[in-house]
N, C-alpha and C positions, 0 to 999 in steps of 0.2 A: 790572647789573640785568637786561640782556637775557639773559645767561648763566643767571641764576637762574630766570627765567621759562622759558627753553628746557629747563633741567633738570627743572623742575616739570612741564612739559607732557609730556616724554618719560617721566617717572616715572608720571604719571597714565595715559598711553596704554598703557604696558607693563603696569601693574597691571590696567587694564580689559580688555585682551586676554587676560591670564592668567585673570581671573575668568570671562570668557565661555567660554574653552576648558575650564576646570574644570567649569563648569555643564553643558556639553555632554557631558563624559565621565562624570559621576556619574549613575547611574540614579536616577530619581525614585521615592521610596517613596510608594505609593498607599494603603497600609493595612498590616495585619499578619495573619499566620496564627497561630492559637493552637495550640500543641502539644497533642496528645492525651496525650502521655506525662507532661509536667510542668506544663502550663499556661503555659509561657513564650511570649513573643511573638517571632515571626520577621518581619523586614521583608518586605513584599509589594510587588513591583515590577510596572510595566507589562510585559507579555510580548511575545513574538514574534508578529507578524502571520501567520507561517507556520502557527501552531496554529489561528488563526481560519480560514484557508483549508482546513485539514483538516476542521474541523467543518462548514463551508459545503458542502464536497463530500460529506460524510457525509449531511447532510440532503437534498441533491440526489439522492443515491442512494436514499434512503428515498422521496422524492417520485416517483422513477422506478420504485419497487419493484424495484430492481436488487440482488437478494440476493447475487449474486456480487461486485459492487463493495463492498457493505457488509462481506461476509466478508473481502475483501482488505484493507479499511481497519482491521479489528480487530487488536489485538495477538494474537500467536500463543499466548501463555501468560497465564494469569490474567486473561482478559477478563471483565468483570463489569458488570452493569447493576442499579441499584437503582431500581425503578419507583415511581410516585407512590402506589400503593396497597399498598406493602409487597412487591411482587414482587422477587425476586432471580433474575436470569438469569446463569448462569455458563457461559461458553464460547460460541463461534460457533454450534455445532450447536444448543444450546438456544435461542439467539436466533433462528436460522432457523426452528425449530419454532414459536416464539411468533409471529414476524412473519407466517409463512405463514397461520396461522389468523386473526390479528388483522387483517391486510390484507384477507382474504377477507370478513370480517364487517363491517369498519368503513371501508374505503377512506380511510385517513388522508392528509391533506395538510397540510404544515407551511409556515408563512410566518414567516421570521425577522424579528424586530423590532430586535434588537441583539445584538452580540457583543463581549465584553470579554476580552482576553488578559491573563493575569497569571501571575506566577511567583515562587517563593521557593526557598531552599535549606533542606531539612529538617535535623533534628537529626543525621542520618547523613551529611550533606554531599551529598545527592542533589538535583539540580535538579528541582523539580516544576513542570510547565507545565500550566496550566489555562485553559479557556475557559468563560466564563459566557455563556449564550445565552438570550435571551427570545424566545419563539415563540408564534404563534397556531396552534392545531391544529384543523382541521375534520374531523369524523368523520361518517359516515353510519350512524346507529344505528337499525336496524329501519325504514329509509326516511325517517327524520327527520335533518336536519342539526343537529349538536351542535358548539358551538365552546367550546374551553377555552384558557386561557393556560397556558403552561409555561415554567419556568425550568430549564435544565439546567446542571449543573456537570460539566465534562468534563476528564478527565486525558488528556493527549496525551504519549506516550512514543515517541521516535524516529520521529515522523511518523505514528504509529498511535493509534487510540482504545484506551486501556487500560481505562478504566472511566468510568461516568458515573452521576450521580444525576438523577432527574427529579422536579420538584415541580410540582403542577398545581392549578388552581382553575377552576371554571366561569366562563365569560365572563358578566358581569352583563347582565341583560336591561334594555333601556331602558324606563323608565316614562314614559308620556305624560301 
């Protein structure tokens, strides 16, 4: 009887350790990406925190108005921004022109509220690493402070900002 109990305990212990190791090695699916090509769903996983660090540094460079650092963090080819009002900015030179005027007129300051790293492998087998960021943006428009909420979806490729989308809405005014 003692041998049977010992064998049972060893079996349970071995199985439980294997289950724990399996759970640690399998990435957790957190959602899905829907293909633009055929509408198929691809598993979306939690991504690398290194991509979050890239975006945090990118926002810090914007808050410091350090255009050289911003340019260095952009991908060299096919860099693109899709702005909240339909703006499309292609290339670091176009971004520099936009930021120079926008910063002079509005003195923007970002405060990050959250950052989410996620990734998936697309139909062509290419790993897509994205960061979704929620931010409060404060602007000085004609002497008045304006606050907006932004959500950015950012594609990071080889540690560089390849492209991003910005979605924006006015911060609600508290009613007393």
